[in-house]
N, C-alpha and C positions, 0 to 999 in steps of 0.2 A: 849051673850055681845062680845065674840071675834068675831063671825060671823058679828055682827053689826058692829064692829069697822071694820072690813075687807071690809064690803061693803061701809062704807062712806070713807075709804081711796081710795077705786077702784073710786067711783063716782069723787072724787076730782083730781084723776089723769086723768079722762075722760073729766073733765072740762078742767085741764091743757093740755090735748092734742088738745082739739077743740081751746083754746087760741093760742097756737103754730101754729097750722094750719093756723088760722086766720092771724097771725103775718106773716108767711109766704108769705101767699097770697097778703097781703098787701106791704111788702118790697123787696121782692126777684122777680127781672125779671129773668122770665125763660130763656132768652138769655143768661143770666150768666152761666147756667149749662153746666159744663164739660170745663169752662175755667180758673179753678185752674191748675196751672201750678207746676210739680213737681220740676222745678229748679227756682221757684219764691224766695225762702228763699236766693239764692246764686246769682241772677242775679240783684239783687239791686231794689231800688224802682220807680214805672212806674205810669205816670200820671192816676189817676182815672177817668173813665167816670161817667158821673151821675148816671147811676145804681149802680155801684160799690161804689161809694161815699153813696148813699143812703142806701145801703144794710151795710156798716160798720158802719154807724152813727145809723141806727136804732138797730144793734146788740150790740152796745156798749152802747146806751143809755138804753136797758134792762139790760145789764151786762151778757148777754148770750153768749159772746165770752169768758168769763171767769164763766161758770156757775156755780160752786160750791163755787166761792170766796165768802167772806163776803160782803152782801149788803150794809154795813156801809161804804165800801171802793171802791163801784162801780162794786162789782160783782154782779153775778145772785142770789147769795143765795139758790140756788136749792137742793132740797133733792137728795139723790142719784138716789133716782126712778123718780123724777122729769127730772134729769139730763138726764135719758136712754130714757125718752120719748123725749125730744129736740132731741136727736141725733137720733132717731129713724125716726122722723119726717123731720130732716134736710136731712138724707139719700134718704127717699122716694122723695123728692122734687129736689134731685141733688143739695142742697144748701151746699156751702163750709161756713169754719167758716173764717170771715175775719180779726178776731181779732188773732195775733200771735207773732211770732219772739221769740228773747231770753227773753223779759220782760214777756212774759206768760210761756215760758217753762221752764225756770231758775230761772230768779232773783225775780219773783213776789211770787212764793211760799217760795222761801228762805227769802225773807223781812219780809213776814206776820209772820215767824216764829221766825227770830231774831231782826227785826227793831224795833225802839220805836214808839209810838204813832205818832208823829210829821213825821216822816219818811215815816210811811205807808200812812198817809192822803196827802202827797204831792207826792208820787210816785206811789201808787196802781191805784187811780182812772184814770189817763191818760194812764196806760196801759189797763186797761179795756177797755177803748174806742177807743185805738188804735192810739193814737196820739203822741206817741214819742217811739223811736227806740234806744235798748238798745245794747251795744257789750260786750265782755267779755276780760278782762285784766288778763289772767293767764300765759300762756306759755311766754318762754324766749329764746335766743339761747341756753343759757346753763341750762335751767331748763324746760325740756319737760315731760319726764317720772319721772324724779326727780323734780317734780314740787317745792319740799320744798327748792330747791337750789337756787330759785329767788333771784336776788339782788336789783330789783326797790325800791328805798329808799323812804320813807317819811319822812321826817326830822320835828320832832315837832318845831314849830316856834311861838307857843304861842297860838295864835286865829286861826292857820291854820297849815297845812302842806306843805311843799315844795317838790314836787315829781320829781325825777329825775332818769332816767332809760328807758329801752327798752321792748316791749313786742311784741310776734310775734305770726302768726296765729291768729290775731283779725278779727274773723269774721263779715263782714258787717262794719268795722270801718268806712270806707270813708263815711259812711251814717248814722252812728248812732248820736244820739244827747247826749247819756250819756254812761258811762261806768261802770261796776261794776268789782274792780280789787281788787287782793290780794299783798299787798305790805309788805316790810320790815320795820318796826317800831324800832327793835332791833336786832343787828347784833350779841349779845351774845347767843342766842339759835336758831336753826335752823328752828323749828317748832313753839315755843311759841313766837318768833319774828316777826309772820306774822299777817298782820291786815287787815281789809276788809273796802274798803273805794269806794265812788262814784265821778267819776268824769264828769265834763260837758266837753264835746270832743271840743267846741268853744273857751275852756280856752287859754289864752297865753300861748305857749310854747308846745302845742299838735301839733305833725306833724305826719300825717298817709301817708303812702307808699304803696299800692296795690300791691300784687304780683300775677301774671298771672300763671294761672293753667294750666295743660295740657288738660283739657276741653275747654280752650278759655277764660273762665270767671276769674275773679278777686275778688272772694269772701273775700279771705283773705288778710290781711295786718300785714306790721311792724308798730308798733308805738312808736313814741318816745317821752318822757316827758322830758322837759328842764326848770328846775325851775318853775314847773306847782304848782300855788297854788291851795290848795283844804281846804275849811273851815272844822273846827272839827266838825261840825255837819253832816258832810258826813261821819263820821265814823259809820259803822254798828256794833252794839256790842259792845265790849270793846278792847282797844289795846292787842294784842297778843290773840284774839279768832279767828283769821281770817284763821288759817288752819281748826277748826272745822267748821266754816260757810262755807268755801270755799269746803270741802268736801261733805258738805250738798248738796251744789247747785250743784255738779258733779253726785250725785245720780240722782236728777232731771234731768240733761241733759240726762243721760245714759238712763234713761226710757224714756225719748221723743225720742231719737236717735233710741233707738231698736225696736219699735212696741206698745210699751206701750202708745205711745202718737202720735206725728208727723207722725213717719215712716209709720201708716197705712194708712195715705192721700197720700203717694207717689207709692202706688201701682198701682191706676190708672184704664184704663180698664183692662176687662177680659182678661186673656192670651189667652183663649179659642176662644174669639171672634176675637182678633189680628191674631191668628192662621189662622183662618178661612178666613179672608180678604187675608193673602198672600198665602195660601196654599190650599185653598179651602175646600170644605165637601165631605164625601163619602156619599152612597145611605142611610145611617142611620142618616144623619145630624150631623155627627161627624167630628173633625179635619181630613183631608184626610190622612195626613202622619202619620202613626203608631207610629213611633218612636217618634215625635214631641208630639203626644197625650200622650204617656206613661210619658214622661218627665214632660208634662204638670199636669198631674193628680198626679204625684209623689210629684212636688213642691206644689201643692194647697192644699195637703193633710196636710204635713209638716207646709206649713204657717199658714193654719188655726187652726191646733193642737197648735202651737205657739202663736197665738193669743188669743186663749182662756187660755191658760197657763199665757200668759202675763196680760191678764184683771183680771185673779184671783188673781195674784201675786200682781198688783199693788192695788187692793180692799183690799187684806189682808192687805198689809203693811200701807195703809191709816186708816185701822181700829186701828191697833197700833201705830198710831201716826205720818205717814207719809212713805217716800220712806225709802228704807234700801238697803244692801248690794246686795239682791235679783238683784237690778238693772243692777250689772255688767253681770251677767248671761244673763239678757234679752240683753244686749247692745251686749254682743259677739255672741249671736245666732240670734239676729234680723237683725244686720248688715251684717252678712255674708248671711243670706236669701236675704236680699234686693241685694245685689251684684249677688247673683245666678239668682235673677228674671231678673236683667237686660243683664246678659249674655243670657238667655233664649230668651230675645226679641230680641238681636241682631241676634241669630241662626234661631229663627222664620223669620225675614225680610230677613235674607240671605243679598245678595249686597247692598239692600235697606236699611239695617241696619250699614252701613258703611259709609254712606255720612257725609262729614264735611262742602262743600260748595256748591254751583252751581247749575244748572239747574238738573231736574230729581230726586230731594227729595223735599218730603213735608215739611214743617216748623217742623210737628209732629217729621218726622224722624231723623230729625237734632238733635232734642232737645232729642231723645232719645239715639242718639249716644254721646252726651256730657254728659247726665245723667249718662249714662255707664262708662263713663272716670271720671265723678267727685265723682262715689260712690264708687272708688277704696281709697277715703280718709275715709270712714265713718267707717273703721275698725283701724283707726289710731288716728282721732279727738275724742276728748270727753275721752281722755283715751286708747290706744292701746290694742288689742287683749291681748299681751302679758300681760299688766297691770291688764288687767280684769281677767286673769288666775290667778293671784297673789293674787287678791283680793278674789276671789272666793275659792281659796285653803285657805287660812287663815281664812276668816271671814265667809263664808259659810258652807265649810266641815270641818272647825275646825283644820284642818292640820297646824302643826308648825313646825319653821325651827330648823333642828338638828344640833347643833355644830359639 
């Protein structure tokens, strides 16, 4: 009986694999292979060409951009085994997932857990189709590492809240349609006075001011709220539950920043292939420079070991009901490895890896330089490395403060 069941499941997966292969053949233009930019998340929206639009719409219609989300809300409804097949076939075809952003990485999973039915039906399907951009309203000028010190106030006005205050480091705020934010609804309690609300970015009183970074891009913003009206139905969970919901969302963010999610896509081309382009090959077909060759081998071993660990940790967390504090360990190591890779890319390219503008540098080389500089922020945003160390010590290792 067990053998028969296993054979049936294998046949179903084979049929699903064939379906995926046909879907990719019908909808993914091979010319799009390799066009995913590691900086696309911070460079802002660009106008889609016909092939890009077709691919996004097809993936959105299938729900395969969010493959394991419930089908009733527009997700793929795939099993773990089916999702593995989907990712394998996308990888073989060089096809990227066109459905992403903060709605997928952070807000969607959180809303599926804490939102009411009306909120799920309103907000999840557009995320699954890649039709709406979300931004995050968390940090404030005096509430960064001590996030619970936030002062943006949502005053109860009966049928709506009146929001006043300021957020900073609002990633993509100038391009976003909506914002998920934690605000204060009660000043008498630092943590229990925080609530989680949703704000339309085109509401009167919302003012977004981009901040230019050292990389030359302006992905982060200051966001000001001046008597912004927010309907009561935009409250997620209950008043005072915002700190709990907000921390849960941060676990999703850290997992994706680390390598358990989006960071894996940022790795791009093989380091060895890049090194051979710049440094040539020896008679055995290896990278010619033995020192660089050793550094690449060391990095690849540690990165692949990390990715296997991250995958296992994420799967174990999901089996136990979702992400957990292990996301802090993944974030801490994954972002550091990402920075190390960028630095190694610069070393491989030599002077060609230090271009900023002008002739003599390819567009890819200029993007690598900017990516290297932007990557310095990854160990800060989403909770700095120091904050992750505290969480790991207290909640993973079980170490307690001693008075």
